[in-house]
MIRO-358510 format. One record per residue: x, y, z of N, C-alpha, C in turn; residue in one letter. Coordinates in steps of 0.2 Angstrom, whole numbers, plus 2048, in hexadecimal, padded with zeros to 3 digits. Layout:
XYZXYZXYZA;...
# end
This chain:
499B5E3DD49BB583E0498B583E7M;496B523E9493B513F0499B533F5A;497B533FC49CB544014A0B4E402N;4A5B4D3FD4AAB483FE4B1B4A3FDR;4B6B473FF4BCB493FE4BEB463F7S;4C3B493F44C5B473ED4C7B3F3EDW;4CAB3D3F34CCB363F34C6B323F3Q;4C1B343F74BAB303F74B7B2F3F0E;4B7B353EC4B5B353E54B9B303E1T;4BFB303E24C4B2C3DE4C2B253DFA;4C1B233E54BFB1C3E74B9B1A3E4K;4B4B1F3E44ADB1D3E04AFB1C3D9I;4B3B203D64B4B1F3CF4B7B183CDA;4BCB173D14C0B103D04BCB0A3D2Q;4B8B0B3D74B3B053D94AEB043D3D;4ACB0A3D04A7B093CA4AAB053C5L;4B0B083C34B4B043BE4B5AFD3BFR;4B8AFB3C54B9AF53C74B3AF03C7D;4ADAF33C94A7AEF3C94A5AEE3C2A;4A6AF33BD4A4AF13B64A8AEC3B3S;4AFAEB3B54B3AE63B34B1ADF3B6I;4AFADF3BC4ADAD93BF4A6AD63BCS;4A3ADA3B849CAD73B549EAD43AER;4A4AD53AC4A6AD13A64A6ACA3A7V;4A3AC63A24A2ABF3A34A5ABB39DE;4A8AB639E4ABAB33A44AFAB83A8P;4B0AB73AE4B5ABB3B24BCABC3AFP;4BEAC23AF4C5AC33AC4CAAC03B1V;4CFABC3AF4D4ABA3B44D9AC03B6P;4DCABF3BC4E1AC33BF4E7AC33BAD;4EAAC93BA4F1AC93B74F6AC83BCV;4FCAC63BA501AC43BE503ACA3C3P;504AC93C9506ACE3CE50CAD23CCS;511ACE3CA517AD13C8517AD23C0A;516AD83BE515AD93B751CADB3B3L;51DAD93AD523ADB3AA522AE23A7P;527AE63A5526AEC3A2521AEC39CK;522AE739751EAE6391519AE1393N;513AE339350DADF394509ADD38FV;50BADE388507ADD383505AD6381T;509AD1384508ACA382503AC7388D;502ACA38D4FFAC73934F7AC6391I;4F4ACA38E4EDAC838C4ECAC2388P;4F1AC03844F0ABA3804F2AB4384E;4F5AB538A4F6AAF38E4EFAAE393Q;4EBAB23934E5AB23974DEAB1394L;4DEAB338D4D8AB238A4D7AAC386L;4D1AAA3844D1AA43804D3AA5379T;4D4AA03754D7AA036E4D3AA536AK;4CCAA336A4C7AA73664C7AAF368D;4C8AB036E4C8AB73714CFABB36EE;4D4AB736E4DAABA36B4DAABB364V;4D7AB63604D6AB73594D1ABD357L;4CCABE35B4C7AC435A4CBACA35CI;4CEACB3624D1AD13644D7AD3360T;4DAACF35D4E0AD03594DEAD2352R;4D8AD13504D5AD33494D4ADB349S;4D5ADD3434D4AE43414CDAE6340L;4CBAEC3404C4AEE33F4C2AEB338A;4C6AEC3334C4AEB32C4C3AE332BE;4C6ADF3304C5AD832F4BFAD5334N;4BEAD93394B8AD733D4B2AD833AL;4B1ADE3374ABAE03344A8ADB32FL;4ACAD932A4A9AD43254A8ACD329P;4ACACB32E4AAAC53314A4AC5335A;4A2ACB33849BACC33B496ACC336I;497AD0330492AD132B490ACB328A;495AC6327494AC0324491ABA329S;491ABC32F48EAB7334493AB3337G;49AAB333449FAAF3374A0AB033EK;4A0AB73404A0AB934749AABC34AL;498ABB350492ABF353495AC5356T;490ACA356492AD035A493ACF361S;48FACA364490AC836B497AC636DV;49AAC13684A0ABE36A4A6AC3369S;4A5AC83644AAACD3634AAAD2369V;4A4AD436B4A4AD93704A6AD6377T;4A5ACF3784A7ACC37E4AFACB37FN;4B1ACA3794B9AC93784BCAD037AA;4BAAD53774BDADC3784BBADE380F;4B6ADC3824B4ADE3894BAADA38EL;4BBAD438C4C0AD03914C7AD3390R;4C9AD43894CFAD73884D0ADE38BR;4CBAE238B4CBAE938E4CCAE8395A;4C9AE33984C9AE23A04D1AE13A2S;4D4ADD39E4DBADB39F4DFAE139EL;4DEAE53994E1AEB3974E1AF039DA;4DBAF13A04DBAF53A64DFAF23ACQ;4E0AEC3AD4E4AE93B24EBAEA3B1K;4EDAEB3AA4F4AEB3A84F6AF23A8L;4F2AF73A64F4AFE3A44F0B033A8T;4EAB023AB4E6B073AE4E3B0C3A9N;4E0B093A44DDB0D39E4D6B0E39DC;4D2B0B3A24CBB0B3A14C8B0F3A7I;4C2B133A54BEB163AA4B8B123ACT;4B6B0E3A74B0B0B3A84AFB063A2E;4ADB003A34ABAFB39E4A3AFB39EL;4A0AF9398499AF9398496AF2395L;497AED39A496AE639748EAE5396P;48AAE839A483AE7399480AEB393E;482AF1392480AF538D483AF2386D;489AF038648CAEE38048AAE737EA;489AE3383486ADC38147FADC37FL;47BAE1382474AE2380474AE4378S;478AE9377478AEC37047BAE636BR;480AE236D482ADD36947DAD8367A;479AD636C474AD136B46EAD4367K;46DADA367468ADD36346BADD35CY;471ADF35B474ADE354474AD7351L;475AD2355475ACC35346EAC9351D;469ACC355462ACA353460ACD34DS;462AD434C461AD7346464AD4340Y;46AAD134046DACE33B46AAC7339Y;467AC433F464ABD33E45DABE33AA;45AAC433B454AC5338454AC8331K;459ACD33045AAD032A45FACD325H;464AC9328469AC632446EACC321K;46EAD1324473AD6322474ADB328C;47AADE32847CAE332D477AE932EP;477AEC334473AF2335476AF8332I;47DAF8331481AFD32F488AFC32EG;48CB0032B493AFF32A497AFD330P;495AFE336499AFC33C496AF7340L;491AF333D48DAEE340492AE9344H;490AEA34B494AE535049BAE7352G;49DAED34F4A4AEE3514A5AF2358L;4A9AEF35C4AAAF33634AEAF9362P;4ACAFE3654B0B043654B1B0736CI;4B7B0936D4B8B0C3744B8B13374S;4B7B173794B6B1E3794B9B2137FV;4BDB2737E4C0B2B3834BAB2E387K;4BBB2E38E4B6B2F3934B3B36392E;4B6B3B3904B3B4238F4AEB43389H;4AEB3D3854A9B3E37F4A3B3A382I;49DB3E383498B3D387494B37384G;491B3338948DB2D388487B2F38DM;481B2F38A47BB3138E47AB2D394K;479B3139A478B2E3A047EB2C3A4G;484B2C3A148AB2A3A448EB303A6K;493B2E3AB497B343AD49BB373A8G;49DB3D3A94A0B423A44A5B463A8L;4ABB443AA4AFB483AF4B5B4B3ACN;4B7B493A64BDB4C3A34C3B4C3A7A;4C4B473AB4CAB473B04CAB4B3B6G;4C4B4F3B74C4B533BD4C0B503C3F;4C3B4F3C94BFB4C3CE4B8B503D0V;4B9B573CF4B3B5B3D14ADB5A3CCS;4AEB573C64A9B563C14A7B4E3C1W;4A8B4B3C64A6B443C649FB433C6W;49BB473C9494B463C9490B483C3D;494B4B3BE491B4D3B848FB473B4R;489B483B0487B423AC485B463A5K;487B423A0485B4439947EB44398A;47BB49395474B49394472B4638EE;477B45389475B4138347CB3E381D;47BB3A37C481B37378484B3D374D;48BB3D37448FB4137048DB40368A;48DB4536448AB4535E48EB3F35AH;495B3F35B498B3A357496B33359V;495B3235F492B2B36248CB2935FL;487B2E35E481B2D35B482B2A354K;486B2D350488B2B34948AB24349I;48FB2334D492B1C34D48DB1734FL;489B18354484B1435747FB12351W;47DB1734D478B1634847CB11342K;482B12342486B0E33D487B0733FA;485B05346485AFE34848AAFC34DG;48EB01350493AFF354491AFD35BC;496AFB35F494AF9366499AFD36BV;497B0136F49BB0537449CB0037AF;4A2AFF37C4A3AFA3824A8AFC387Y;4ACB023854B1B0438A4B2B0B38AA;4B3B0E3904B5B153904BCB16393R;4C0B1A3914C7B1A3924C9B21396T;4CFB203994D2B2539D4D5B2B399T;4D5B3139D4D8B3739A4DBB3B3A0E;4DFB4039F4E3B433A44DEB493A7P;4E0B4B3AD4DEB513B04DFB573ACQ;4DAB5B3AA4D9B603A64D9B5E39FT;4DAB5839D4DAB563964E0B59392L;4E5B5C3964EAB603924F1B5D395M;4F2B573944F8B533954FAB4F38FH;500B4E38D502B49388503B4238CL;500B42392500B3C3954F9B3B398E;4F8B3539C4F1B3439E4F1B323A6T;4F0B383AA4F0B373B14EBB3C3B4S;4E7B393B94E2B3D3BC4E1B3A3C3N;4DEB3E3C74DDB3C3CE4D7B373D0N;4D3B363CA4CEB313CB4D0B2A3CAL;4D4B293C54D6B223C44DEB213C4Y;4E2B263C54E9B253C54ECB263BEG;4F2B233BD4F6B233B74F5B1D3B2T;4F4B1F3AC4F4B1A3A74FBB193A4T;4FDB123A3504B113A1504B0E39AV;50AB0D39750BB0B39150BB03391N;507B0038D508AF838D50EAF638AP;512AF9387519AF738451EAF8389F;51DAFD38E522AFE39351EB02399N;51DAFF39E518B023A351CB073A7R;522B083A6526B0E3A8525B143A4D;521B1339E521B19399519B1B399L;518B21396511B2339550EB2038ET;508B1F38E504B1D388503B24384P;504B29387502B303844FCB32387G;4FAB383844F4B3B3864F2B41381G;4ECB433824E7B423874E3B3C386S;4E3B393804DFB3337F4E4B2D380S;4E7B2D3864ECB273884E8B2138AG;4E2B2138C4DEB1B38E4DDB17388G;4DBB1B3824DAB1837C4E0B15379E;4E6B1937A4ECB163774EEB1037BG;4EEB0F3814F0B093854EBB03383A;4E4B053834E0B003814E1AFD37AL;4E1B013754E3AFF36F4E9AFB36EL;4EEAFE3724F5AFB3714F5AF4374G;4F1AF23794F0AEB37B4EAAE7377L;4E8AEA3724E3AE736E4DCAE6372R;4DBAEA3774D5AEA37A4CFAEE376G;4D1AF13714CDAF436C4D0AF4365S;4CCAF53604CFAF53594CEAFC356C;4C9B003594C7B073574C5B0B35DL;4C8B1035E4C6B143644C5B1C362G;4C2B203664C1B273654C4B2B36AI;4C8B303674CBB3436C4CAB3B36AG;4CEB4036D4CDB4736B4D4B4A36BS;4D5B503674DCB523664DCB5A366D;4DFB5D36A4E0B6436A4E8B6636AI;4ECB6136B4F3B6336C4F7B5C36AG;4F4B573684F8B513674F4B4B36AG;4EEB4B36C4EBB463714E9B4036ES;4E8B403674E7B393644EEB37361V;4F2B3B3604F8B3A35C4FEB37361R;4FEB3A366503B3836B502B3136ES;4FCB2F3704FBB283724FCB2336CP;4FAB253664FBB21360502B1F35FA;506B2435F50DB2335E510B1F363A;50EB2136A511B1D36F50FB16370N;50AB1436D507B0D36E506B09367C;50AB0C36250AB0835C503B08358G;500B0E3574F9B0E3544F9B1334EL;4F3B1334B4F1B183464ECB1D349Y;4EDB233484E8B2834A4E8B2E345S;4E2B313454E2B373414DFB3D345L;4E3B433454E0B493474DDB4C341K;4D7B4D3404D4B5033A4D5B5733AP;4D4B5A3354D3B623354CDB63339T;4CDB6933B4C7B6B3404C0B6C33CS;4BBB6B33F4B4B6B33D4B2B66338Y;4B5B603384B3B5B3344AFB56338R;4B2B5433E4AFB4E3424ABB52348I;4A5B4F34A4A2B5334F4A5B53356P;4A5B583594A7B593604A2B5A365T;49CB5B363496B5D368495B5736CH;494B58373493B53378499B5137CG;49FB5537B4A5B5437F4A4B57386W;4A8B5538B4A9B593914B0B5C391A;4B1B623934B7B663934B6B6D395G;4BCB703974BCB773994BCB7B393T;4BAB823944BAB8738F4B6B85389M;4B1B8238A4ACB803854AAB86381Y;4ABB8637A4A9B8B3764AFB8F374G;4B5B8E3774BBB913754BDB8F36DE;4BFB943694C0B933624C7B95360E;4CBB963644D2B983624D6B92360Q;4D6B8D3644D9B873624D4B81362I;4D2B7F35D4CCB7B35C4CEB7335DV;4CBB703624CCB693634C8B6535EP;4CAB5F35D4C7B5A3584C6B5335BV;4C1B503584C0B493594C4B45354T;4C8B403564CCB3C3524CCB34353G;4CCB3034E4CCB2934F4D3B26351P;4D4B213554DAB1D3564D8B16355M;4DDB133524DCB0C34F4E2B0834FS;4E1B0134F4E6AFD34E4E8AFC346T;4E4AFF3424E5AFF33B4E4B06337S;4E7B073324E5B0D32E4DEB0C32BL;4DCB063294D5B053274D0B0732DE;4D2B063334CDB083384CCB10338G;4D2B133374D1B1B3374CDB1D331V;4CEB1A32B4C9B1B3264C2B1A327K;4C1B1432A4BAB1232B4B6B17330L;4BAB193354B7B1E3394B5B25335F;4BAB273324B9B2D32E4B3B2D329M;4B3B273254AEB273204A7B26323K;4A7B223284A0B2132B49DB2732ET;4A2B2B33249FB3133549DB36330V;4A1B3732B4A0B3C32649AB3A321L;499B34320493B3231C48DB3331FA;48DB35326487B37329485B3E329A;489B42325488B49324487B4C32BK;48CB4C32F48BB4F33648AB56336P;48CB5A33148BB61330484B63330W;47FB5E32E478B6032E476B61336M;479B5D33A477B5E34147BB63345T;482B63344486B67347489B6C342E;486B72342487B7733D48EB7A33CP;492B79342499B7B34149DB7733DA;49BB7133B49FB6D33749EB6E330L;4A4B6D32C4A4B6F3254A1B69321L;49DB6A31C49AB6531849FB62313P;4A3B5E3164A9B5B3124A8B53313I;4A6B4F30E4A6B4830F4ADB4530FP;4ADB3F3114B4B3C3104B5B3A309W;4BAB3D3064BBB3D2FF4C0B382FDR;4BFB322FE4C4B2C2FC4C2B2A2F5D;4BDB2C2F24BCB2A2EB4C0B2D2E6H;4C4B322E84C8B362E34CFB362E5I;4D4B372E04DBB372E24DDB3E2E4N;4E1B3E2EA4E3B442EC4EAB452EBH;4EEB402E94F5B412E74F6B432E0L;4FCB462DF4FEB482D84FFB412D4P;4FFB412CE501B3B2CA506B3D2C4T;50AB382C250EB392BD50BB392B6T;50EB3B2B150AB3B2AA508B342A8P;50BB2E2AB508B282AA502B262AFQ;500B2B2B34FBB292B84FCB262BEG;503B252C0505B222C6505B282CCH;503B262D2503B2B2D750BB2C2D9K;50CB332DB512B352DE511B392E4K;516B392E8516B3D2EE51CB402F0L;51CB472F1521B4B2F3521B4C2FBK;526B4A2FF526B4A30652BB4E308I;529B5330D52EB5731052FB54317A;535B53319537B5031F539B55325V;535B5532A537B5933053BB55335L;542B56334547B52338546B5533FW;546B5B340544B5E347541B65346H;53FB6834B53BB6E34B53FB7434CD;545B7334D54AB7934F54AB7B356G;546B7735A546B79361548B73365V;545B6D364547B66367548B61362V;54EB5E362550B5835D54DB52360R;54AB4E35C547B4735E54DB43361P;54BB3E36554FB39367551B34361H;557B31362559B2C35C554B27359P;550B2435D54BB2035A546B23355P;544B2A357540B2D352544B2F34CI;54AB3134C54EB3334654FB2D342T;550B27345551B2134154BB1F33ER;545B2034153FB1F33D53EB23337A;540B2A33853FB2E332544B2C32DL;54AB2B32E54FB2932954DB22326R;54BB1E32A549B17327544B18321S;53FB1B323539B1C31E53CB20318I;540B25319543B29313547B2430FV;54CB21312550B1C30E54CB1730AQ;547B1430D544B0F30A540B12304K;53DB17305539B1A30053DB1D2FAL;543B1F2FB547B222F6549B1C2F1K;547B162F2548B112ED543B112E8S;53EB162E9539B172E4539B1E2E1F;53EB202DE53FB272DC539B2A2D8P;536B252D4531B272CF52BB292D3E;52AB272D9524B282DD525B2D2E3I;52BB2D2E652CB312EC532B352EBF;531B3C2ED536B412ED536B442F4T;53CB462F653DB492FD540B4F2FDF;53EB53302542B5A303542B5A30BV;546B5E30D546B5F315541B65316D;53EB6431B539B6931D53DB6E322W;53DB74320540B7932553AB7D329H;53AB7B32F535B7D334535B85334P;52FB8733452EB8F33552CB9133CY;531B93340530B9534652CB9234BN;52DB8B34C529B87350528B8A357H;52EB8D35952DB90360528B95361A;527B9935C522B9E35C51BB9B35CE;51AB95358514B91358512B8F35FA;517B8D363515B8A36A513B9036EW;516B9636D514B9C37150DB9E36FE;50BB9E369504B9F3674FFB9A36AI;501B943694FCB8F36B4FBB8E372I;501B8F376500B8E37D4FDB94380S;4FDB9A37D4F9B9F37F4F2B9E37ET;4F0B9C3784E9B9B3764E6B95379L;4EAB9137C4E6B8B37F4E2B8D385Y;4E5B923894E2B9438F4E0B9C38FF;4DCB9E38B4DBBA638B4D8BA8391P;4D5BA43954D2BA639C4D7BA53A1D;4DEBA439F4E3BA33A44E3B9D3A8G;4DFB983A54DEB913A84D9B913AEG;4D5B973AE4D0B973B44CCB913B5R;4C9B8F3AF4C4B893B04C7B833B2E;4CEB823B04D1B7C3B24D3B7C3B9E;4D5B823BB4D7B833C24D1B823C7I;4CBB853C54C5B843C94C3B7D3C9E;4C3B7A3C34C1B733C34C5B6E3C8A;4CCB703C84D0B6C3CC4CFB6D3D4I;4CFB743D54CFB763DC4C8B753DFE;4C3B743DB4BCB733DE4BCB6D3E2A;4C0B683E14BFB623E54C5B613EAS;4CAB653E94D0B653EE4D5B603EBG;4D3B5D3E54D8B583E24DFB5B3E1E;4E4B583E24EBB5B3E04ECB5C3D9P;4F0B613D74F2B623D04F7B5C3CEW;4F5B593C84FAB543C5500B583C3R;506B563C350CB593C150BB5C3BAP;508B583B5508B5B3AE503B603ADL;4FEB603B24F9B663B24FCB6C3B4S;500B6C3B9504B713BB509B743B6E;50CB6F3B2511B713AD50DB753A7F;507B733A5504B7639F500B7C3A1I;4FFB7D3A74FBB833AA4FFB883AEI;501B853B4505B893B950CB8B3B7K;50FB873B3516B883B2517B8A3AAE;511B8B3A7512B8D3A0512B953A0N;517B9839E518B9F39E513BA3399P;510B9F39550BBA3390504BA3392H;503B9F3984FCB9F39B4FABA539FV;4F5BA939C4F3BAF3A04ECBB139EK;4E8BB43A24E1BB63A04E2BBB39BR;4DFBBA3954DFBBF3904D9BC438FL;4DABCA38E4D4BCE38C4D1BCD386S;4CBBCF3844C9BCE37D4CEBD1378V;4D1BD63794D5BD93744DBBD5374E;4DEBD23794E3BCD3794E2BC7375E;4DCBC43764D9BBE3724DABC036BV;4D7BC63694D8BC83624DFBC835FW;4E3BCB3634EABCC3624EDBC5360Y;4ECBC03654EFBB93644ECBB535FW;4E6BB635D4E2BB33584E5BB6351T;4E7BBC3514EABBF34B4F1BBC34AA;4F4BBB3504FBBB834F4FBBB134CR;4F5BAE34F4F4BA734C4F3BA7345R;4EFBAB3424EEBAC33B4F4BAE337E;4F8BB333A4FEBB5336503BAF336A;503BAB33B508BA533B505BA0336Y;4FFB9F3364FCB9A3314FEB9C32AR;4FDBA33284FFBA5322506BA4320M;50ABA6325512BA5324513B9E323A;510B99326512B9232550FB9031EY;509B9231C507B9131650BB93310A;50EB99311513B9C30D519B9730CK;51CB95312521B90312520B8A30ER;51AB8730F518B8130B517B83304W;514B88302513B8A2FB51AB8B2F7N;51FB8D2FB525B8E2F8529B872F6E;526B822F8529B7B2F6527B7A2EFT;522B7D2EC520B7C2E5525B7E2E0A;524B7B2DA529B7D2D4526B832D1T;529B892D0526B8F2CD524B8D2C6P;51FB902C451DB8F2BD51BB962BAT;51BB962B3519B9D2B0512B9F2B2A;50EB9A2B4507B9C2B6507B9F2BDA;50BB9D2C150BB9F2C8512BA02CAA;515BA62CB51CBA72CE51BBAA2D4S;521BA92D9521BAC2DF520BB32DFP;51BBB62E351ABBD2E4514BC02DFG;511BBC2DB50CBBE2D7505BBD2DAD;505BBA2E04FEBB92E34FCBB22E1G;4FEBAF2DC4FCBA82DA501BA32DEE;4FEB9D2DF502B982E2503B922DDV;509B902DC50BB8B2D750AB842DBA;507B7F2D8505B792DB50AB732D9E;50DB742D3511B6F2D0517B6E2D5E;518B682D751EB672DB51EB692E2G;518B6B2E4517B6D2EB517B672F0I;51AB682F651AB622FB513B602FCV;512B592FC50BB562FD50AB55305D;50FB5330850EB51310515B53313V;515B5431A51BB5431E51BB4E322I;521B4B322522B45326526B4832CL;523B46332525B4A338525B4533EA;529B46343528B4334A521B4534DP;51FB40351519B4235551BB4535CV;521B4335E524B4636452BB46364G;52FB49369536B48369539B4236BP;535B3D36D537B3736F532B3136ES;534B2B36E52FB2636F52BB27376A;527B23378523B2437E527B26384A;526B2C38652AB2F38C529B2B392P;52EB2C39652DB2A39D527B2E3A1R;524B2A3A551EB2D3A8520B343ABL;51CB393AA51DB403AD521B443A9G;524B423A3529B463A0527B48399Q;520B4839751EB4A39151CB52391S;522B55390521B5D391523B6138AK;524B5D385525B6137E51FB5F37AY;51BB63379515B62375516B6436DW;51BB6836B51BB6C36551BB6735FA;51DB6135F51CB5D359515B5B357Y;511B5C35C50AB5B35B506B6135BT;507B65360503B6B360504B7035AA;50AB7035750BB74351506B7334CQ;503B6D34B4FEB6C3464F7B6E348W;4F6B6E34F4F0B703514EFB78350N;4F5B7B3514F5B833504F3B84349L;4F6B803444F5B8133D4EFB7E33BL;4ECB7A33F4E6B7633D4E7B72337D;4EDB6F3374EFB6A3324EDB63334Y;4EAB5F3304E9B583324EFB54332P;4EFB4F3374F5B4B3384F4B44339A;4F7B3F3354F6B383364FCB34339L;4FBB3133E500B2D342500B26340V;506B2333F506B1C33D50CB19340F;50CB12342512B0F345517B0E340P;51EB0F342523B0E33D528B08340V;52AB0934652FB0434852FB03350T;534B01353535B0135A53CB0335CH;53CB06362542B09365547B03366A;54DB04365552AFF366559B03369D;55AB0336F560B07372566B0436FP;567AFE36D56DAFB36A56EAFE363K;569B0136056AB0435956AB0C35AI;565B0E35E564B1535F569B18365D;56FB19363574B1B367573B23368K;574B2536E574B2C37057AB3036CK;579B3636A57EB3A367583B3C36CE;58AB3A36B58FB3D370590B4436EE;591B48373593B4F37358DB53370G;587B51372581B5436F581B5B372Y;57FB6036D57FB6736F577B6936EV;574B6A37456CB6B37456BB72370P;565B7236C563B77368560B7D36DL;55DB7A37355AB7F37855AB7B37ES;557B7F383556B7C38A552B7638AE;54CB77386547B7138554BB6B382K;54FB6D37D553B6737A557B6437FD;55BB6738355FB6438855BB6038DG;555B6238F551B5E39354FB5738FF;54DB5838954BB52385551B4D384N;557B5038255CB4C38155EB48387E;55EB4B38D560B4839355BB42395A;555B42393550B3D394553B36390L;555B3738A558B3138755FB30388Y;563B3538856AB3438956CB3038FG;569B3239556AB2F39B568B2839CD;563B26398560B1F39955DB1C393H;561B1B38E55DB1938855AB12388P;55DB0E38D55AB0738E553B07390E;550B0D392549B0D394545B0B38EV;547B0D388543B0B382544B0537FW;548B00383549AF9380542AF5381A;542AF037D53CAEB37E536AEC37AG;537AF0374531AF036F52DAF6370G;530AFC37252BB0237352AB0536CV;524B0636A523B08363525B0F362P;527B1035B528B17359524B18353V;520B1E35351BB2034E51EB2734BG;51BB2834551CB2F342515B31340L;515B3733D50FB3A33A510B3D334Q;50BB3D32F50BB40329506B4632AL;508B4C328505B52329503B55323V;4FCB573224FAB5A31C4F7B6131DG;4F5B643184F2B6B3184EBB6A31AR;4E8B7031C4E1B7031F4DCB6C31AR;4D8B6831C4D3B643194D6B60313Y;4DCB5E3144DFB583104E0B52314E;4DBB513184DBB4B31C4DCB44318D;4D8B443134D7B3E30E4DEB3D30BE;4E1B433094E8B423064EDB3F30AK;4EDB403114F1B3D3154F0B35315L;4EAB333154E9B2C3154EBB2930FV;4EAB2C3094ECB2A3034F4B2A302E;4F7B2F3054FEB2F305501B29309A;4FEB2830F501B22313500B1B310L;4FAB1B30D4F9B153094FEB14304E;500B19300505B182FB50CB162FEL;50EB19304514B18307514B10309V;50EB0E30C50EB0730F50EB02309R;50CB0430350CB002FD514AFE2FCE;518B022FD51FB022FB523AFF301R;521B01307525B0030D520AFD313V;522AF731451EAF331A520AF6320G;51AAF832451BAFB32B516AF832FM;518AF833651FAFA339524AF5337P;52AAF7337530AF3336535AF433BF;
# end
């Protein structure tokens, strides 16, 4: 970084962002100076009728409209540019808009369509937003560190190349936290991103800029990353869909971040969308490009939606066995989360020929957190510390929490890395055994004979995404409901279920905490349940076994066929 104070660098960053918004045409109106807590209705008061119709459309509806010539790529792109501009003014979710690049691309796509009378690819004309640390050639790549401000991406990230070839338009880059290791979104370059449903709450993190933008319908499909909950936390907090894929399916080459090359806890690229179809569209498009041919670490597994992944009845009807994780044995979820779980279970029990339920008995989730929070920073957090201190920027409180205040963070020797990696694998085997034990024993495979019975085995786990609906700013300190599945490398699919309602979601009188962490979490709700009034979303997640990503989607589709959500 040049000889500048961190404050001067932050001003440069914010001025660049504001200048990019000022170039959106027609100019974006100012938002009210006195904002309500819930700002989700404001964009529709300031945009044109056509812009509202376009930006409220789902990806699966926009694409055929563009492909048929009913809508142009230019009109769609400009509508999302304008709504994203308003989203920035309302939630502070944007690092940079790309009006010139995006409209140039959109014009090219429209001219291609006029000439060839067909789309250029499956994503022809669809605007896609991107988390900042996923590189775009020639553009900044700071990953939330002030000292990295002057870094530029030498090339587009691999996943962006695939999506570009499929015909999309990149138009917005979104905020992330300092270190990329918060379940909130706060850094010293841009400040704090807030939740559009309640500006006193967090949109989540680390892909919280995407969460806030999508929550305000300034995007219909965005790209985030996840190593501990970073596409799932924002999706749950902002009423969205997201998928944390199993590792080594979606490209990660071209990211910025510390400890590049660390393999103990593998980060993933994941889609976030206003619809489940948007998630499927992303996965199918990326994997159809055979990214493993370019990025050899990836496994050669296409998107397998042409086959059924769920068991069937003798009559050929799909069925689903769901294990419900009511709590993880360490921290109980707040009442809105428990109500969401109960509501789904009660509604689906009306279809006993399709859905069966068992309680999931968590296997030592406290140990899982010890393992993963040790393996997150095998260098003792050295690279994060150096990146923060190089500019003199202050530590954000949640950076201090996950690194300085984390008792499991220490510099590991090679032998210690081996030890903790072996602990990880032993834990994964024990968890797999717990899952296998949900099957019905058969003559062909009985417990203890080395064979695994599959008849009657649990298909998916229904679980909280966090111990609360969107937490108050600065309070997202319990990762285990998401990080658990990163340790196991299980895919997880988040979906919106309902909204918090303090009139219904009463605190439990005489509550006895399970742990010190549980006491902290309970006090956040019990002291002020009214904080979650006004329509704050509540999401849940379906969790599957490794490389059963498609099964999760099929399971959620089956659930939604019987139960309309959100409700």
